[in-house]
C-alpha positions in Angstrom: 73.0 190.3 117.0 73.5 187.6 119.8 75.2 187.2 122.9 78.8 185.6 122.7 79.2 182.9 125.6 83.0 183.3 125.8 83.4 180.0 127.8 82.3 178.3 124.5 84.9 180.0 122.2 88.1 179.7 124.6 89.9 177.9 121.7 89.2 180.7 119.0 90.0 183.5 121.3 93.2 181.7 122.4 93.8 181.4 118.7 93.2 184.7 118.0 95.5 186.0 120.8 98.3 183.6 119.6 97.8 185.2 116.3 98.1 188.9 117.9 101.4 187.7 119.5 103.1 186.6 116.2 102.2 189.4 114.3 103.5 191.7 117.1 106.7 189.8 117.0 107.3 190.1 113.4 106.5 193.5 113.7 109.2 194.4 116.2 111.7 192.1 113.7 110.7 194.4 110.7 110.6 197.7 112.8 114.4 196.6 113.7 115.6 195.7 110.3 113.9 198.9 108.8 115.8 200.8 111.5 119.1 199.4 110.4 119.0 200.0 106.8 117.4 203.7 107.4 120.3 204.5 109.9 123.3 202.5 108.1 126.5 204.6 107.0 126.4 202.7 103.9 124.7 205.2 101.1 121.4 204.1 100.0 121.3 202.5 96.5 118.7 201.3 94.3 119.0 197.8 95.9 118.4 199.1 99.5 115.8 201.4 98.5 113.9 198.6 97.2 114.5 196.5 100.5 113.3 199.5 102.3 110.1 199.4 100.7 109.6 196.0 101.0 110.2 196.3 104.7 107.8 199.3 105.0 105.0 197.5 103.0 105.4 194.3 105.5 105.1 196.9 108.3 101.7 198.4 106.8 100.4 194.7 106.5 101.3 193.8 110.0 99.9 197.0 111.5 96.7 196.2 109.4 96.6 192.7 110.6 97.0 193.9 114.2 94.5 196.3 114.2 91.9 193.7 112.4 92.8 191.2 115.6 92.2 194.0 117.9 89.0 194.8 116.4 87.9 191.3 116.5 88.9 191.0 120.6 86.9 194.4 121.0 83.8 192.8 119.3 84.3 189.8 121.8 84.2 192.1 124.7 81.2 194.1 123.3 78.9 191.1 122.6 80.3 188.7 125.2 77.9 187.2 127.7 77.5 189.3 131.0 76.6 188.2 134.8 73.0 189.3 136.2 74.4 192.7 136.8 75.9 193.5 133.6 79.5 193.0 134.4 81.9 191.1 132.3 82.6 187.4 133.1 86.0 186.6 134.6 86.9 184.9 131.1 86.0 188.2 129.2 88.1 190.2 131.9 91.3 188.0 131.2 91.3 189.1 127.4 93.3 192.5 126.6 91.0 195.4 127.2 90.5 197.3 123.8 88.3 200.6 123.7 84.9 199.8 121.8 82.2 202.3 121.1 78.8 201.2 122.6 75.6 202.5 121.3 74.1 204.6 124.3 
């Protein structure tokens, strides 16, 4: 696996971060709607149960998407170019920090 020059991939990393923000915003919206449906004083009928199921499915998909985006950003940290002392470059330090397992 080659070293990734993050300075050459600024647009891609910016796009991934923008996607992450959109997914996170959508997740907050879905969570809010689910909370309203599940804690409403109105009795749960078949139609509302189906709506809750749809929102739960959407929440699962959004969480999966966020996990995938976080994995991509973690790989960027892992394979990004380092300076002569092995430290991450400034362009990498500005990315969200995500825990990755490194082989010893």
